[in-house]
C-alpha beads as a LAMMPS data file, in Angstrom:
LAMMPS data file: protein, C-alpha beads

67 atoms
66 bonds

1 atom types
1 bond types

-500.0 500.0 xlo xhi
-500.0 500.0 ylo yhi
-500.0 500.0 zlo zhi

Masses

1 110.0

Atoms # bond

1 1 1 126.821 -117.535 279.717
2 1 1 128.273 -118.414 282.737
3 1 1 128.710 -121.870 282.865
4 1 1 128.959 -122.319 286.996
5 1 1 126.514 -120.445 289.045
6 1 1 127.152 -119.437 292.280
7 1 1 123.740 -121.178 293.505
8 1 1 122.971 -119.044 296.461
9 1 1 122.554 -116.075 293.865
10 1 1 119.921 -117.916 291.770
11 1 1 115.951 -116.999 291.603
12 1 1 112.790 -117.060 289.839
13 1 1 111.379 -114.800 287.373
14 1 1 108.987 -113.920 289.618
15 1 1 111.462 -113.301 292.504
16 1 1 113.569 -111.416 289.345
17 1 1 110.661 -109.540 288.660
18 1 1 110.271 -107.957 291.739
19 1 1 113.652 -107.200 292.451
20 1 1 114.101 -105.198 289.391
21 1 1 110.335 -103.961 288.906
22 1 1 110.301 -105.309 285.263
23 1 1 107.607 -107.767 284.217
24 1 1 107.527 -111.225 284.211
25 1 1 107.457 -111.548 280.380
26 1 1 110.434 -109.031 280.109
27 1 1 112.269 -111.135 282.370
28 1 1 111.563 -114.387 279.941
29 1 1 112.457 -112.532 276.975
30 1 1 116.097 -111.443 278.508
31 1 1 115.977 -115.371 279.547
32 1 1 114.968 -116.427 275.937
33 1 1 117.923 -113.914 273.849
34 1 1 120.332 -115.238 276.378
35 1 1 120.523 -111.025 277.556
36 1 1 121.098 -112.310 281.191
37 1 1 122.869 -115.879 282.938
38 1 1 119.805 -117.838 283.405
39 1 1 118.772 -121.503 282.825
40 1 1 115.749 -123.480 282.147
41 1 1 114.841 -126.019 284.871
42 1 1 111.166 -128.079 284.051
43 1 1 109.727 -125.196 282.956
44 1 1 110.414 -122.529 285.201
45 1 1 113.240 -119.636 284.535
46 1 1 115.856 -119.631 286.982
47 1 1 117.966 -116.511 286.904
48 1 1 121.363 -115.567 288.327
49 1 1 121.041 -112.517 290.184
50 1 1 124.329 -110.656 289.583
51 1 1 123.582 -110.981 285.731
52 1 1 120.441 -109.154 286.058
53 1 1 121.596 -106.771 288.164
54 1 1 123.977 -106.128 285.775
55 1 1 121.913 -105.717 282.820
56 1 1 119.636 -103.090 284.389
57 1 1 122.704 -100.972 285.638
58 1 1 123.566 -101.312 281.713
59 1 1 120.227 -100.040 281.107
60 1 1 120.500 -97.435 283.358
61 1 1 124.144 -96.351 282.406
62 1 1 122.790 -96.496 278.601
63 1 1 119.826 -93.808 279.129
64 1 1 122.118 -91.534 281.686
65 1 1 124.720 -91.117 278.661
66 1 1 122.218 -90.615 275.919
67 1 1 120.152 -87.325 278.320

Bonds

1 1 1 2
2 1 2 3
3 1 3 4
4 1 4 5
5 1 5 6
6 1 6 7
7 1 7 8
8 1 8 9
9 1 9 10
10 1 10 11
11 1 11 12
12 1 12 13
13 1 13 14
14 1 14 15
15 1 15 16
16 1 16 17
17 1 17 18
18 1 18 19
19 1 19 20
20 1 20 21
21 1 21 22
22 1 22 23
23 1 23 24
24 1 24 25
25 1 25 26
26 1 26 27
27 1 27 28
28 1 28 29
29 1 29 30
30 1 30 31
31 1 31 32
32 1 32 33
33 1 33 34
34 1 34 35
35 1 35 36
36 1 36 37
37 1 37 38
38 1 38 39
39 1 39 40
40 1 40 41
41 1 41 42
42 1 42 43
43 1 43 44
44 1 44 45
45 1 45 46
46 1 46 47
47 1 47 48
48 1 48 49
49 1 49 50
50 1 50 51
51 1 51 52
52 1 52 53
53 1 53 54
54 1 54 55
55 1 55 56
56 1 56 57
57 1 57 58
58 1 58 59
59 1 59 60
60 1 60 61
61 1 61 62
62 1 62 63
63 1 63 64
64 1 64 65
65 1 65 66
66 1 66 67
């Protein structure tokens, strides 16, 4: 996991779901399992957007290569 965040690129789980089209539940699962760089602050997940977008690209590329 990234140890230093660029705080200008941090979004909430709600914003992350809006940007990616993933459900809020899926976003939280990615955070819980460490698949994306995120931190839980209080009760809310804060997500490093470049990490989430890289995850989404990997998933897209995986689908293309298996088609």
